[in-house]
C-alpha positions in Angstrom: 87.8 125.6 83.0 90.1 124.6 80.1 87.9 126.2 77.4 87.8 130.0 77.1 84.3 131.4 77.5 84.0 132.1 73.8 85.0 128.5 72.9 82.6 127.2 75.4 79.8 129.2 73.9 80.6 128.0 70.5 80.7 124.4 71.6 77.4 124.6 73.5 75.6 125.9 70.5 77.2 123.1 68.3 76.1 120.4 70.8 72.6 121.8 70.8 72.5 121.6 67.0 73.8 118.1 67.0 71.2 116.9 69.5 68.4 118.6 67.5 69.7 117.1 64.2 69.7 113.6 65.8 66.1 114.1 66.9 66.7 113.8 70.7 65.6 117.4 71.5 62.8 119.4 70.2 61.3 122.8 71.3 62.2 122.0 74.9 65.2 121.0 76.9 68.3 122.9 78.1 72.1 122.7 78.4 74.3 124.3 81.0 78.0 124.4 81.8 79.8 125.4 85.0 81.9 128.6 84.9 84.4 130.0 87.3 83.2 132.1 90.2 80.0 130.1 90.8 78.5 131.1 87.5 76.6 129.0 84.9 76.5 129.3 81.1 73.0 128.3 79.9 70.8 128.0 76.9 67.9 130.4 77.4 64.1 129.8 77.4 63.8 128.9 73.7 64.2 125.8 71.6 67.9 124.7 72.3 68.6 123.7 68.7 67.7 127.2 67.5 70.1 128.9 70.0 72.8 131.2 68.6 75.9 132.3 70.6 74.3 135.7 71.2 71.4 134.0 72.9 73.3 132.2 75.6 72.9 133.6 79.2 75.0 133.5 82.3 73.4 132.7 85.7 74.6 132.8 89.3 74.7 129.7 91.4 71.0 130.1 92.4 69.8 130.5 88.8 69.4 134.3 88.7 70.4 135.9 85.4 73.7 137.9 85.4 74.2 138.5 81.7 72.3 138.1 78.5 69.0 139.0 77.0 67.0 135.7 77.2 65.1 134.4 80.2 66.3 131.4 82.3 64.6 128.1 81.7 61.8 127.2 84.0 63.6 124.1 85.3 66.9 125.8 86.0 66.6 124.6 89.6 67.5 121.1 88.4 70.8 122.3 87.1 71.7 124.5 90.1 70.9 121.7 92.6 73.0 119.2 90.7 76.0 121.6 90.5 75.8 122.2 94.2 75.5 118.5 95.0 78.2 117.4 92.5 81.4 119.4 92.4 82.7 117.0 89.7 79.9 117.9 87.2 80.9 120.5 84.7 77.9 120.4 82.3 74.3 119.2 82.2 71.7 118.2 79.6 68.0 117.9 80.3 65.8 116.6 77.4 62.6 114.7 76.7 63.4 112.0 74.2 60.5 109.6 73.7 62.7 106.6 74.2 63.6 107.7 77.7 60.0 108.4 78.6 59.0 104.9 77.4 61.7 103.1 79.4 61.1 105.1 82.6 57.3 104.4 82.3 58.1 100.7 82.7 60.0 101.3 85.9 63.1 99.9 84.3 66.5 101.5 84.3 68.7 101.3 81.2 69.9 97.7 80.7 73.4 97.5 79.2 72.7 95.2 76.3 74.6 97.3 73.8 78.0 98.9 73.9 76.5 102.4 73.8 75.0 101.7 77.2 78.3 100.9 78.9 78.7 104.3 80.5 75.4 103.8 82.3 76.3 100.5 83.8 76.3 101.8 87.4 72.6 102.6 87.0 70.1 105.2 85.7 67.8 105.8 88.7 64.3 107.0 88.1 62.9 110.2 89.6 59.3 109.0 90.1 57.3 112.1 89.3 56.3 113.9 86.1 56.0 117.3 87.8 58.3 119.9 86.3 61.3 120.9 88.4 60.5 124.5 89.0 61.9 125.1 92.5 64.9 124.3 94.6 63.2 121.7 96.7 62.3 119.6 93.6 65.8 120.3 92.1 67.4 118.9 95.3 65.2 115.8 95.0 66.4 115.2 91.4 70.0 115.7 92.4 69.5 113.2 95.3 68.0 110.7 92.9 70.9 111.1 90.5 73.4 110.6 93.3 76.8 109.8 91.9 75.5 108.5 88.5 75.9 110.1 85.1 72.2 110.0 84.2 68.7 110.0 85.8 65.4 109.2 84.1 62.4 111.3 85.1 59.1 109.5 84.8 56.9 110.9 82.1 59.4 113.7 81.6 62.6 112.5 79.9 66.1 112.4 81.3 69.1 114.4 82.6 72.7 113.6 81.9 75.8 115.1 83.5 79.4 115.1 82.3 82.9 116.5 82.7 82.9 118.4 79.4 80.6 119.2 76.5 82.0 116.6 74.2 81.3 113.9 76.7 77.9 115.4 77.4 77.0 115.2 73.7 78.1 111.6 73.5 76.3 110.5 76.7 73.1 112.3 75.6 73.1 110.5 72.3 74.2 107.2 73.8 71.5 107.2 76.5 68.7 107.6 73.9 70.3 104.9 71.6 70.6 102.5 74.5 67.0 103.0 75.5 65.9 102.5 71.8 67.8 99.2 71.6 66.3 98.1 74.9 62.8 98.9 73.5 63.6 97.0 70.3 64.8 93.9 72.1 61.9 93.7 74.6 59.5 91.8 72.4 62.1 89.3 71.5 62.3 87.8 75.0 65.0 87.7 77.7 68.0 89.8 77.0 71.6 89.2 78.0 73.2 92.2 79.7 76.9 93.0 79.8 78.5 91.8 83.0 79.9 94.3 85.5 83.4 93.1 84.5 82.8 93.7 80.8 81.4 97.1 81.5 84.2 98.2 83.7 86.8 97.0 81.2 85.1 98.9 78.4 84.5 102.0 80.5 88.3 102.3 81.0 88.6 103.2 77.4 86.7 106.4 78.2 89.7 107.6 80.2 91.9 107.9 77.1 92.8 111.5 76.0 90.5 112.8 73.3 88.4 109.6 73.4 85.3 111.5 72.0 87.0 113.1 69.0 86.0 110.7 66.3 82.4 110.5 67.7 82.1 114.3 67.8 83.7 114.9 64.5 81.1 112.6 62.8 78.2 114.4 64.3 79.6 117.8 63.7 80.0 116.9 60.0 76.3 116.1 59.9 75.4 119.7 60.8 78.2 121.7 59.2 78.5 122.1 55.5 
């Protein structure tokens, strides 16, 4: 990976603090990142927003701990299954934002009615079970539901987002919740107009620019760093 392990650790902790400060994670949830040699850097079994660099653990491809003092999260199988199914995925966030639970409960995917939803225009499939993902079989089912998309909603449970790097993961994690919130706000007003496929594809191309997430991340970092 481009980042050194130390830099990756620092960034993972910062992303967790941003997500907590923005109210999209609480005492639960987890973040992981792919490492060389089939290893995984992971937040441990503790509130992710309270994690320090010293708390991060390293797992093998099957979720067994290799380094660190904390215990692996109970739903580590979700991460290991996605990494095995998606070689392109470099990091994963699983969280339980209320807005995602509300949208999934209606059986709806995220509707692209705001620009923050553009990255989800190919769909946000719903894993139709509230049961926690505590074994490989269930992890594989979540990975299959995610398919080639960047996010999957889990009924009664929250959502899981995948990305190429932690900056992108932070942005997608926040944007998914915001898009769900706007969808909920618009629902009582009547029919909504969604962005067309062509509009979404044109806007999504902007995401390929180098350092496209810098301004976004700088703002949210400034919110948690004095």
